[in-house]
MOPAC internal coordinates of N, CA, C and O (Angstrom, degrees):
PM7 1SCF
backbone

  N    0.0000 0     0.00 0     0.00 0    0    0    0
  C    1.4562 1     0.00 0     0.00 0    1    0    0
  C    1.5292 1   109.47 1     0.00 0    2    1    0
  O    1.2310 1   121.71 1   -19.57 1    3    2    1
  N    1.3136 1   114.33 1   160.43 1    3    2    1
  C    1.4639 1   119.98 1  -179.65 1    5    3    2
  C    1.5202 1   109.96 1   -69.19 1    6    5    3
  O    1.2310 1   121.26 1   -51.27 1    7    6    5
  N    1.3296 1   115.20 1   128.73 1    7    6    5
  C    1.4621 1   120.86 1   175.06 1    9    7    6
  C    1.5085 1   109.83 1  -133.24 1   10    9    7
  O    1.2310 1   121.22 1   -41.31 1   11   10    9
  N    1.3213 1   115.27 1   138.69 1   11   10    9
  C    1.4577 1   123.00 1   175.66 1   13   11   10
  C    1.5235 1   107.17 1  -128.60 1   14   13   11
  O    1.2310 1   120.40 1   -54.72 1   15   14   13
  N    1.3177 1   116.85 1   125.28 1   15   14   13
  C    1.4614 1   121.18 1  -177.34 1   17   15   14
  C    1.5214 1   109.13 1  -126.20 1   18   17   15
  O    1.2310 1   121.06 1   -68.06 1   19   18   17
  N    1.3438 1   115.57 1   111.94 1   19   18   17
  C    1.4600 1   121.24 1   179.81 1   21   19   18
  C    1.5197 1   110.86 1   -88.34 1   22   21   19
  O    1.2310 1   121.26 1   -26.71 1   23   22   21
  N    1.3280 1   115.19 1   153.29 1   23   22   21
  C    1.4515 1   121.70 1   174.23 1   25   23   22
  C    1.5285 1   108.53 1  -155.96 1   26   25   23
  O    1.2310 1   121.25 1   -12.15 1   27   26   25
  N    1.3296 1   115.22 1   167.85 1   27   26   25
  C    1.4553 1   120.20 1   174.24 1   29   27   26
  C    1.5116 1   116.06 1   104.87 1   30   29   27
  O    1.2310 1   120.03 1   175.85 1   31   30   29
  N    1.3247 1   117.55 1    -4.15 1   31   30   29
  C    1.4501 1   119.55 1   178.51 1   33   31   30
  C    1.5195 1   111.88 1   -70.90 1   34   33   31
  O    1.2310 1   121.36 1    -7.20 1   35   34   33
  N    1.3231 1   115.01 1   172.80 1   35   34   33
  C    1.4613 1   119.45 1   178.75 1   37   35   34
  C    1.5054 1   111.88 1   168.01 1   38   37   35
  O    1.2310 1   121.69 1     9.32 1   39   38   37
  N    1.3328 1   114.37 1  -170.68 1   39   38   37
  C    1.4634 1   122.47 1   178.82 1   41   39   38
  C    1.5261 1   108.53 1  -104.33 1   42   41   39
  O    1.2310 1   120.84 1   -57.61 1   43   42   41
  N    1.3223 1   115.99 1   122.39 1   43   42   41
  C    1.4566 1   120.67 1   178.07 1   45   43   42
  C    1.5198 1   109.97 1  -133.54 1   46   45   43
  O    1.2310 1   121.14 1   -14.97 1   47   46   45
  N    1.3292 1   115.43 1   165.03 1   47   46   45
  C    1.4537 1   121.17 1   176.84 1   49   47   46
  C    1.5292 1   109.72 1   -89.52 1   50   49   47
  O    1.2310 1   120.30 1   -23.39 1   51   50   49
  N    1.3259 1   117.03 1   156.61 1   51   50   49
  C    1.4768 1   119.41 1   176.21 1   53   51   50
  C    1.5210 1   111.23 1   -53.77 1   54   53   51
  O    1.2310 1   121.21 1   -41.88 1   55   54   53
  N    1.3322 1   115.30 1   138.12 1   55   54   53
  C    1.4513 1   121.32 1  -179.69 1   57   55   54
  C    1.5136 1   114.56 1    93.03 1   58   57   55
  O    1.2310 1   120.69 1   165.56 1   59   58   57
  N    1.3207 1   116.29 1   -14.44 1   59   58   57
  C    1.4640 1   119.90 1  -179.46 1   61   59   58
  C    1.5326 1   111.13 1   -83.94 1   62   61   59
  O    1.2310 1   121.41 1    -0.39 1   63   62   61
  N    1.3412 1   114.90 1   179.61 1   63   62   61
  C    1.4656 1   120.71 1  -174.96 1   65   63   62
  C    1.5241 1   111.02 1  -125.38 1   66   65   63
  O    1.2310 1   121.56 1   -23.73 1   67   66   65
  N    1.3180 1   114.62 1   156.27 1   67   66   65
  C    1.4563 1   122.88 1   171.45 1   69   67   66
  C    1.5206 1   108.17 1  -143.75 1   70   69   67
  O    1.2310 1   120.81 1   -27.30 1   71   70   69
  N    1.3296 1   116.06 1   152.70 1   71   70   69
  C    1.4535 1   120.23 1   171.42 1   73   71   70
  C    1.5260 1   108.80 1  -123.14 1   74   73   71
  O    1.2310 1   121.14 1   -60.92 1   75   74   73
  N    1.3090 1   115.42 1   119.08 1   75   74   73
  C    1.4547 1   121.49 1   176.43 1   77   75   74
  C    1.5265 1   109.69 1   -91.59 1   78   77   75
  O    1.2310 1   121.36 1   -33.25 1   79   78   77
  N    1.3235 1   115.00 1   146.75 1   79   78   77
  C    1.4614 1   121.32 1   176.01 1   81   79   78
  C    1.5191 1   109.33 1  -125.01 1   82   81   79
  O    1.2310 1   121.23 1   -30.88 1   83   82   81
  N    1.3291 1   115.24 1   149.12 1   83   82   81
  C    1.4636 1   121.29 1   175.12 1   85   83   82
  C    1.5185 1   107.58 1  -134.14 1   86   85   83
  O    1.2310 1   120.99 1   -70.46 1   87   86   85
  N    1.3274 1   115.70 1   109.54 1   87   86   85
  C    1.4578 1   121.41 1   178.45 1   89   87   86
  C    1.5264 1   109.09 1   -90.05 1   90   89   87
  O    1.2310 1   120.93 1   -54.22 1   91   90   89
  N    1.3277 1   115.82 1   125.78 1   91   90   89
  C    1.4640 1   121.26 1  -174.82 1   93   91   90
  C    1.5234 1   110.72 1  -112.25 1   94   93   91
  O    1.2310 1   121.23 1   -29.91 1   95   94   93
  N    1.3142 1   115.26 1   150.09 1   95   94   93
  C    1.4597 1   121.12 1   175.39 1   97   95   94
  C    1.5268 1   109.02 1  -153.45 1   98   97   95
  O    1.2310 1   121.33 1   -16.46 1   99   98   97
  N    1.3270 1   115.06 1   163.54 1   99   98   97
  C    1.4563 1   120.51 1   175.87 1  101   99   98
  C    1.5109 1   114.93 1    92.65 1  102  101   99
  O    1.2310 1   120.46 1  -176.90 1  103  102  101
  N    1.3283 1   116.73 1     3.10 1  103  102  101
  C    1.4561 1   120.00 1   177.19 1  105  103  102
  C    1.5267 1   108.24 1  -155.33 1  106  105  103
  O    1.2310 1   121.18 1   -11.65 1  107  106  105
  N    1.3332 1   115.35 1   168.35 1  107  106  105
  C    1.4720 1   119.47 1   179.80 1  109  107  106
  C    1.5230 1   107.51 1   -80.74 1  110  109  107
  O    1.2310 1   121.59 1   -81.01 1  111  110  109
  N    1.3210 1   114.57 1    98.99 1  111  110  109
  C    1.4659 1   122.44 1  -169.05 1  113  111  110
  C    1.5264 1   112.48 1   -55.24 1  114  113  111
  O    1.2310 1   120.42 1   137.30 1  115  114  113
  N    1.3149 1   116.81 1   -42.70 1  115  114  113
  C    1.4676 1   120.52 1  -172.86 1  117  115  114
  C    1.5233 1   113.40 1   -68.02 1  118  117  115
  O    1.2310 1   119.92 1   167.81 1  119  118  117
  N    1.3065 1   117.76 1   -12.19 1  119  118  117
  C    1.4599 1   121.08 1  -176.15 1  121  119  118
  C    1.5227 1   113.41 1   -95.83 1  122  121  119
  O    1.2310 1   120.20 1  -179.23 1  123  122  121
  N    1.3379 1   117.22 1     0.77 1  123  122  121
  C    1.4736 1   120.78 1  -173.82 1  125  123  122
  C    1.5159 1   112.82 1  -126.07 1  126  125  123
  O    1.2310 1   121.33 1   -37.01 1  127  126  125
  N    1.3160 1   115.07 1   142.99 1  127  126  125
  C    1.4458 1   119.81 1   166.83 1  129  127  126
  C    1.5221 1   109.64 1   -79.46 1  130  129  127
  O    1.2310 1   120.53 1   -27.09 1  131  130  129
  N    1.3091 1   116.59 1   152.91 1  131  130  129
  C    1.4608 1   122.15 1   178.58 1  133  131  130
  C    1.5183 1   109.91 1  -133.19 1  134  133  131
  O    1.2310 1   121.59 1   -20.84 1  135  134  133
  N    1.3114 1   114.57 1   159.16 1  135  134  133
  C    1.4547 1   120.80 1  -176.55 1  137  135  134
  C    1.5277 1   110.51 1  -132.58 1  138  137  135
  O    1.2310 1   121.71 1   -22.11 1  139  138  137
  N    1.3215 1   114.33 1   157.89 1  139  138  137
  C    1.4648 1   121.89 1   165.57 1  141  139  138
  C    1.5203 1   107.75 1  -114.10 1  142  141  139
  O    1.2310 1   121.02 1   -48.73 1  143  142  141
  N    1.3138 1   115.65 1   131.27 1  143  142  141
  C    1.4513 1   123.09 1   172.97 1  145  143  142
  C    1.5332 1   107.88 1  -117.88 1  146  145  143
  O    1.2310 1   121.23 1   -14.50 1  147  146  145
  N    1.3207 1   115.24 1   165.50 1  147  146  145
  C    1.4615 1   119.64 1   171.91 1  149  147  146
  C    1.5168 1   110.02 1  -143.68 1  150  149  147
  O    1.2310 1   121.72 1   -25.27 1  151  150  149
  N    1.3256 1   114.31 1   154.73 1  151  150  149
  C    1.4573 1   120.46 1   177.79 1  153  151  150
  C    1.5134 1   109.63 1  -138.24 1  154  153  151
  O    1.2310 1   121.44 1   -63.93 1  155  154  153
  N    1.3233 1   114.85 1   116.07 1  155  154  153
  C    1.4591 1   121.26 1   177.00 1  157  155  154
  C    1.5297 1   108.82 1   -89.51 1  158  157  155
  O    1.2310 1   120.42 1   -22.58 1  159  158  157
  N    1.3305 1   116.79 1   157.42 1  159  158  157
  C    1.4645 1   120.25 1  -179.60 1  161  159  158
  C    1.5275 1   111.69 1   -55.17 1  162  161  159
  O    1.2310 1   120.45 1   -51.27 1  163  162  161
  N    1.3157 1   116.74 1   128.73 1  163  162  161
  C    1.4513 1   121.10 1   177.34 1  165  163  162
  C    1.5205 1   115.10 1    76.67 1  166  165  163
  O    1.2310 1   120.45 1  -173.92 1  167  166  165
  N    1.3278 1   116.74 1     6.08 1  167  166  165
  C    1.4657 1   120.02 1  -178.43 1  169  167  166
  C    1.5191 1   110.79 1  -122.02 1  170  169  167
  O    1.2310 1   121.11 1   -18.36 1  171  170  169
  N    1.3263 1   115.47 1   161.64 1  171  170  169
  C    1.4605 1   120.42 1   176.46 1  173  171  170
  C    1.5234 1   110.53 1   -74.38 1  174  173  171
  O    1.2310 1   121.65 1   -26.19 1  175  174  173
  N    1.3168 1   114.45 1   153.81 1  175  174  173
  C    1.4551 1   119.57 1   175.61 1  177  175  174
  C    1.5217 1   108.76 1   -66.98 1  178  177  175
  O    1.2310 1   120.72 1   -44.92 1  179  178  177
  N    1.3428 1   116.22 1   135.08 1  179  178  177
  C    1.4602 1   119.53 1  -178.35 1  181  179  178
  C    1.5211 1   110.84 1  -125.80 1  182  181  179
  O    1.2310 1   121.56 1   -32.29 1  183  182  181
  N    1.3279 1   114.63 1   147.71 1  183  182  181
  C    1.4549 1   121.58 1   176.99 1  185  183  182
  C    1.5272 1   108.98 1   -75.06 1  186  185  183
  O    1.2310 1   120.69 1   -51.34 1  187  186  185
  N    1.3136 1   116.29 1   128.66 1  187  186  185
  C    1.4622 1   121.52 1  -177.83 1  189  187  186
  C    1.5230 1   111.52 1  -102.99 1  190  189  187
  O    1.2310 1   120.52 1   131.73 1  191  190  189
  N    1.3377 1   116.61 1   -48.27 1  191  190  189
  C    1.4615 1   120.03 1  -175.06 1  193  191  190
  C    1.5180 1   109.51 1  -155.24 1  194  193  191
  O    1.2310 1   121.99 1   -29.78 1  195  194  193
  N    1.3327 1   113.79 1   150.22 1  195  194  193
  C    1.4573 1   122.05 1  -178.64 1  197  195  194
  C    1.5186 1   108.61 1  -130.62 1  198  197  195
  O    1.2310 1   120.58 1   -38.48 1  199  198  197
  N    1.3257 1   116.49 1   141.52 1  199  198  197
  C    1.4602 1   120.51 1   169.71 1  201  199  198
  C    1.5262 1   107.71 1  -133.44 1  202  201  199
  O    1.2310 1   121.01 1   -53.03 1  203  202  201
  N    1.3289 1   115.68 1   126.97 1  203  202  201
  C    1.4526 1   120.03 1  -179.98 1  205  203  202
  C    1.5271 1   110.46 1   -85.24 1  206  205  203
  O    1.2310 1   121.24 1    -7.43 1  207  206  205
  N    1.3332 1   115.23 1   172.57 1  207  206  205
  C    1.4648 1   119.01 1   176.94 1  209  207  206
  C    1.5252 1   110.38 1   -65.20 1  210  209  207
  O    1.2310 1   120.52 1   157.07 1  211  210  209
  N    1.3119 1   116.60 1   -22.93 1  211  210  209
  C    1.4633 1   121.51 1   177.55 1  213  211  210
  C    1.5154 1   114.40 1   -91.75 1  214  213  211
  O    1.2310 1   120.84 1  -169.48 1  215  214  213
  N    1.3440 1   116.00 1    10.52 1  215  214  213
  C    1.4713 1   124.46 1   175.53 1  217  215  214
  C    1.5215 1   114.03 1    73.81 1  218  217  215
  O    1.2310 1   119.91 1  -165.36 1  219  218  217
  N    1.3287 1   117.78 1    14.64 1  219  218  217
  C    1.4561 1   118.82 1   170.62 1  221  219  218
  C    1.5188 1   108.56 1   -73.96 1  222  221  219
  O    1.2310 1   120.88 1   -35.46 1  223  222  221
  N    1.3201 1   115.92 1   144.54 1  223  222  221
  C    1.4625 1   120.53 1  -177.33 1  225  223  222
  C    1.5256 1   110.64 1  -128.48 1  226  225  223
  O    1.2310 1   121.80 1   -27.42 1  227  226  225
  N    1.3267 1   114.17 1   152.58 1  227  226  225
  C    1.4610 1   121.68 1   174.08 1  229  227  226
  C    1.5171 1   108.05 1  -143.35 1  230  229  227
  O    1.2310 1   121.41 1   -27.82 1  231  230  229
  N    1.3329 1   114.92 1   152.18 1  231  230  229
  C    1.4601 1   120.48 1  -176.99 1  233  231  230
  C    1.5235 1   110.44 1  -137.68 1  234  233  231
  O    1.2310 1   121.24 1   -28.58 1  235  234  233
  N    1.3207 1   115.23 1   151.42 1  235  234  233
  C    1.4607 1   119.36 1   169.34 1  237  235  234
  C    1.5236 1   107.28 1   -69.38 1  238  237  235
  O    1.2310 1   120.60 1   -31.86 1  239  238  237
  N    1.3193 1   116.46 1   148.14 1  239  238  237
  C    1.4684 1   120.35 1  -173.49 1  241  239  238
  C    1.5230 1   112.93 1   -55.96 1  242  241  239
  O    1.2310 1   120.29 1   144.37 1  243  242  241
  N    1.3166 1   117.05 1   -35.63 1  243  242  241
  C    1.4596 1   120.45 1  -173.68 1  245  243  242
  C    1.5240 1   113.69 1   -67.71 1  246  245  243
  O    1.2310 1   119.39 1   164.96 1  247  246  245
  N    1.3438 1   118.76 1   -15.04 1  247  246  245
  C    1.4629 1   120.47 1  -179.30 1  249  247  246
  C    1.5236 1   112.46 1  -116.19 1  250  249  247
  O    1.2310 1   119.73 1   177.38 1  251  250  249
  N    1.3033 1   118.12 1    -2.62 1  251  250  249
  C    1.4733 1   120.67 1  -179.73 1  253  251  250
  C    1.5236 1   110.52 1   -58.33 1  254  253  251
  O    1.2310 1   121.33 1   -46.55 1  255  254  253
  N    1.3239 1   115.06 1   133.45 1  255  254  253
  C    1.4509 1   120.70 1  -179.14 1  257  255  254
  C    1.5214 1   114.06 1    86.51 1  258  257  255
  O    1.2310 1   120.24 1   168.54 1  259  258  257
  N    1.3282 1   117.15 1   -11.46 1  259  258  257
  C    1.4703 1   120.97 1  -179.69 1  261  259  258
  C    1.5301 1   112.33 1  -116.09 1  262  261  259
  O    1.2310 1   120.27 1   144.71 1  263  262  261
  N    1.3171 1   117.10 1   -35.29 1  263  262  261
  C    1.4757 1   121.98 1  -177.86 1  265  263  262
  C    1.5230 1   109.93 1  -107.35 1  266  265  263
  O    1.2310 1   120.95 1   -33.09 1  267  266  265
  N    1.3267 1   115.78 1   146.91 1  267  266  265
  C    1.4589 1   121.85 1   175.69 1  269  267  266
  C    1.5195 1   109.41 1  -134.63 1  270  269  267
  O    1.2310 1   120.84 1   -55.03 1  271  270  269
  N    1.3263 1   116.00 1   124.97 1  271  270  269
  C    1.4556 1   121.19 1   175.59 1  273  271  270
  C    1.5246 1   108.39 1   -98.02 1  274  273  271
  O    1.2310 1   120.75 1   -39.95 1  275  274  273
  N    1.3246 1   116.17 1   140.05 1  275  274  273
  C    1.4598 1   120.84 1   178.77 1  277  275  274
  C    1.5228 1   108.41 1  -148.74 1  278  277  275
  O    1.2310 1   121.08 1    -9.51 1  279  278  277
  N    1.3198 1   115.53 1   170.49 1  279  278  277
  C    1.4553 1   119.67 1   179.95 1  281  279  278
  C    1.5176 1   110.13 1  -144.61 1  282  281  279
  O    1.2310 1   121.13 1   -29.67 1  283  282  281
  N    1.3350 1   115.44 1   150.33 1  283  282  281
  C    1.4584 1   123.05 1   174.85 1  285  283  282
  C    1.5200 1   106.49 1  -124.12 1  286  285  283
  O    1.2310 1   120.77 1   -79.00 1  287  286  285
  N    1.3204 1   116.13 1   101.00 1  287  286  285
  C    1.4716 1   119.76 1  -176.02 1  289  287  286
  C    1.5273 1   111.97 1   -66.89 1  290  289  287
  O    1.2310 1   120.15 1   153.96 1  291  290  289
  N    1.3247 1   117.32 1   -26.04 1  291  290  289
  C    1.4684 1   120.16 1   178.18 1  293  291  290
  C    1.5275 1   111.13 1   -68.83 1  294  293  291
  O    1.2310 1   120.66 1   152.56 1  295  294  293
  N    1.3307 1   116.34 1   -27.44 1  295  294  293
  C    1.4694 1   121.03 1  -178.43 1  297  295  294
  C    1.5269 1   112.17 1  -105.99 1  298  297  295
  O    1.2310 1   120.18 1  -177.92 1  299  298  297
  N    1.3393 1   117.26 1     2.08 1  299  298  297
  C    1.4700 1   121.01 1  -177.80 1  301  299  298
  C    1.5252 1   111.44 1    51.77 1  302  301  299
  O    1.2310 1   121.05 1  -135.07 1  303  302  301
  N    1.3176 1   115.59 1    44.93 1  303  302  301
  C    1.4569 1   120.74 1  -173.90 1  305  303  302
  C    1.5282 1   110.36 1  -134.74 1  306  305  303
  O    1.2310 1   121.46 1   -40.89 1  307  306  305
  N    1.3198 1   114.82 1   139.11 1  307  306  305
  C    1.4583 1   121.49 1   172.29 1  309  307  306
  C    1.5299 1   107.99 1  -115.29 1  310  309  307
  O    1.2310 1   121.14 1   -36.10 1  311  310  309
  N    1.3153 1   115.42 1   143.90 1  311  310  309
  C    1.4639 1   121.80 1  -174.93 1  313  311  310
  C    1.5246 1   110.46 1  -120.48 1  314  313  311
  O    1.2310 1   121.81 1   -23.02 1  315  314  313
  N    1.3318 1   114.14 1   156.98 1  315  314  313
  C    1.4529 1   120.36 1   169.98 1  317  315  314
  C    1.5212 1   107.18 1  -135.02 1  318  317  315
  O    1.2310 1   121.05 1   -75.49 1  319  318  317
  N    1.3221 1   115.59 1   104.51 1  319  318  317
  C    1.4592 1   121.33 1   176.14 1  321  319  318
  C    1.5214 1   107.77 1   -84.69 1  322  321  319
  O    1.2310 1   120.82 1   -57.64 1  323  322  321
  N    1.3230 1   116.03 1   122.36 1  323  322  321
  C    1.4573 1   121.62 1  -176.61 1  325  323  322
  C    1.5195 1   109.15 1  -118.69 1  326  325  323
  O    1.2310 1   120.74 1   -65.97 1  327  326  325
  N    1.3193 1   116.19 1   114.03 1  327  326  325
  C    1.4613 1   122.40 1   179.20 1  329  327  326
  C    1.5209 1   110.24 1  -112.02 1  330  329  327
  O    1.2310 1   121.28 1   -16.76 1  331  330  329
  N    1.3059 1   115.17 1   163.24 1  331  330  329
  C    1.4754 1   121.32 1   177.69 1  333  331  330
  C    1.5289 1   110.80 1    48.58 1  334  333  331
  O    1.2310 1   121.08 1  -129.46 1  335  334  333
  N    1.3103 1   115.55 1    50.54 1  335  334  333
  C    1.4581 1   119.64 1  -175.71 1  337  335  334
  C    1.5215 1   111.64 1   -65.60 1  338  337  335
  O    1.2310 1   121.71 1   -33.80 1  339  338  337
  N    1.3275 1   114.33 1   146.20 1  339  338  337
  C    1.4554 1   122.77 1  -178.77 1  341  339  338
  C    1.5341 1   109.35 1  -121.15 1  342  341  339
  O    1.2310 1   120.18 1   -22.63 1  343  342  341
  N    1.3173 1   117.27 1   157.37 1  343  342  341
  C    1.4741 1   119.12 1   178.06 1  345  343  342
  C    1.5355 1   112.10 1   -55.33 1  346  345  343
  O    1.2310 1   120.21 1   146.96 1  347  346  345
  N    1.3146 1   117.20 1   -33.04 1  347  346  345
  C    1.4717 1   119.99 1  -179.73 1  349  347  346
  C    1.5279 1   113.49 1   -72.46 1  350  349  347
  O    1.2310 1   120.17 1   175.00 1  351  350  349
  N    1.3265 1   117.29 1    -5.00 1  351  350  349
  C    1.4631 1   120.87 1   173.27 1  353  351  350
  C    1.5327 1   111.37 1   -84.23 1  354  353  351
  O    1.2310 1   120.36 1   173.25 1  355  354  353
  N    1.3098 1   116.92 1    -6.75 1  355  354  353
  C    1.4589 1   120.91 1   179.49 1  357  355  354
  C    1.5197 1   110.37 1   -60.76 1  358  357  355
  O    1.2310 1   120.88 1   -55.87 1  359  358  357
  N    1.3353 1   115.91 1   124.13 1  359  358  357
  C    1.4649 1   121.32 1  -176.39 1  361  359  358
  C    1.5235 1   108.81 1  -177.93 1  362  361  359
  O    1.2310 1   121.35 1    -9.26 1  363  362  361
  N    1.3185 1   115.03 1   170.74 1  363  362  361
  C    1.4646 1   120.74 1   165.39 1  365  363  362
  C    1.5256 1   106.34 1   -90.76 1  366  365  363
  O    1.2310 1   121.32 1   -51.65 1  367  366  365
  N    1.3217 1   115.08 1   128.35 1  367  366  365
  C    1.4596 1   121.36 1  -177.91 1  369  367  366
  C    1.5360 1   109.31 1  -103.09 1  370  369  367
  O    1.2310 1   121.46 1   -46.87 1  371  370  369
  N    1.3367 1   114.82 1   133.13 1  371  370  369
  C    1.4510 1   121.79 1  -175.59 1  373  371  370
  C    1.5270 1   110.90 1  -123.28 1  374  373  371
  O    1.2310 1   121.63 1   -37.95 1  375  374  373
  N    1.3145 1   114.49 1   142.05 1  375  374  373
  C    1.4585 1   122.11 1   171.11 1  377  375  374
  C    1.5288 1   107.80 1   -91.76 1  378  377  375
  O    1.2310 1   120.33 1   -31.90 1  379  378  377
  N    1.3222 1   116.98 1   148.10 1  379  378  377
  C    1.4660 1   120.68 1  -171.90 1  381  379  378
  C    1.5224 1   109.75 1  -148.69 1  382  381  379
  O    1.2310 1   121.51 1   -40.36 1  383  382  381
  N    1.3354 1   114.71 1   139.64 1  383  382  381
  C    1.4618 1   120.82 1   173.93 1  385  383  382
  C    1.5241 1   107.92 1  -143.97 1  386  385  383
  O    1.2310 1   121.17 1   -31.46 1  387  386  385
  N    1.3181 1   115.37 1   148.54 1  387  386  385
  C    1.4593 1   120.98 1   176.18 1  389  387  386
  C    1.5200 1   108.62 1  -111.37 1  390  389  387
  O    1.2310 1   121.31 1   -52.97 1  391  390  389
  N    1.3188 1   115.09 1   127.03 1  391  390  389
  C    1.4647 1   121.47 1   179.74 1  393  391  390
  C    1.5190 1   108.12 1  -125.19 1  394  393  391
  O    1.2310 1   120.40 1   -63.80 1  395  394  393
  N    1.3318 1   116.84 1   116.20 1  395  394  393
  C    1.4660 1   122.20 1   176.72 1  397  395  394
  C    1.5269 1   111.43 1    49.73 1  398  397  395
  O    1.2310 1   121.29 1  -134.85 1  399  398  397
  N    1.3059 1   115.15 1    45.15 1  399  398  397
  C    1.4484 1   121.59 1   175.57 1  401  399  398
  C    1.5103 1   115.74 1    82.23 1  402  401  399
  O    1.2310 1   119.81 1  -179.52 1  403  402  401
  N    1.3132 1   117.97 1     0.48 1  403  402  401
  C    1.4607 1   120.92 1   179.39 1  405  403  402
  C    1.5190 1   109.44 1  -111.47 1  406  405  403
  O    1.2310 1   120.87 1   -44.71 1  407  406  405
  N    1.3353 1   115.93 1   135.29 1  407  406  405
  C    1.4558 1   121.23 1  -179.12 1  409  407  406
  C    1.5196 1   110.81 1   -91.75 1  410  409  407
  O    1.2310 1   121.38 1   -42.99 1  411  410  409
  N    1.3112 1   114.96 1   137.01 1  411  410  409
  C    1.4586 1   122.07 1   176.65 1  413  411  410
  C    1.5233 1   109.13 1  -120.88 1  414  413  411
  O    1.2310 1   121.59 1   -40.11 1  415  414  413
  N    1.3369 1   114.56 1   139.89 1  415  414  413
  C    1.4597 1   121.48 1  -177.55 1  417  415  414
  C    1.5160 1   110.03 1  -128.55 1  418  417  415
  O    1.2310 1   121.09 1   -30.73 1  419  418  417
  N    1.3260 1   115.53 1   149.27 1  419  418  417
  C    1.4430 1   119.54 1   168.52 1  421  419  418
  C    1.5178 1   110.54 1   -81.49 1  422  421  419
  O    1.2310 1   121.21 1     3.36 1  423  422  421
  N    1.3296 1   115.28 1  -176.64 1  423  422  421
  C    1.4665 1   119.88 1  -177.65 1  425  423  422
  C    1.5251 1   112.24 1   -82.41 1  426  425  423
  O    1.2310 1   120.78 1   166.45 1  427  426  425
  N    1.3223 1   116.11 1   -13.55 1  427  426  425
  C    1.4599 1   120.85 1   178.74 1  429  427  426
  C    1.5167 1   112.97 1    92.40 1  430  429  427
  O    1.2310 1   121.32 1   -25.28 1  431  430  429
  N    1.3257 1   115.08 1   154.72 1  431  430  429
  C    1.4568 1   121.86 1   175.24 1  433  431  430
  C    1.5220 1   108.26 1  -135.49 1  434  433  431
  O    1.2310 1   120.81 1   -46.63 1  435  434  433
  N    1.3286 1   116.06 1   133.37 1  435  434  433
  C    1.4699 1   121.19 1  -174.27 1  437  435  434
  C    1.5224 1   110.58 1   -81.74 1  438  437  435
  O    1.2310 1   121.11 1   -49.41 1  439  438  437
  N    1.3121 1   115.49 1   130.59 1  439  438  437
  C    1.4626 1   122.67 1   172.09 1  441  439  438
  C    1.5231 1   107.43 1  -118.06 1  442  441  439
  O    1.2310 1   120.82 1   -56.79 1  443  442  441
  N    1.3132 1   116.03 1   123.21 1  443  442  441
  C    1.4632 1   121.33 1   178.51 1  445  443  442
  C    1.5201 1   108.73 1  -124.31 1  446  445  443
  O    1.2310 1   121.11 1   -56.03 1  447  446  445
  N    1.3236 1   115.49 1   123.97 1  447  446  445
  C    1.4616 1   121.38 1   179.60 1  449  447  446
  C    1.5287 1   107.43 1  -114.47 1  450  449  447
  O    1.2310 1   121.06 1   -68.62 1  451  450  449
  N    1.3127 1   115.57 1   111.38 1  451  450  449
  C    1.4626 1   120.03 1  -174.85 1  453  451  450
  C    1.5144 1   109.93 1  -156.24 1  454  453  451
  O    1.2310 1   121.37 1   -34.47 1  455  454  453
  N    1.3339 1   114.98 1   145.53 1  455  454  453
  C    1.4490 1   120.12 1   176.04 1  457  455  454
  C    1.5183 1   110.07 1   -94.09 1  458  457  455
  O    1.2310 1   120.10 1   180.00 1  459  458  457

């Protein structure tokens, strides 16, 4: 079955960096685009970054120039490099893939940016 396992979250100070990882299994990784979403307390889950199977990327405006999504098909892993973190980036970050019309989510990893 499809599994997505996120890791790499933590507590950092404003301006610092984190790299999130999402290890995928249960499907042919190289044939699918994947996304990172986040959900802050009291807010709706929002799309942060997308990477297609052809390595095209898109970002929400609030993270452009600071976050980079990438993938390693040999490791079945998608990454989210987050630089210049801000308190408003605090959220649970989720990996997401759609397979045959069904959405799959990981368990999420907490990112907290605070001084």
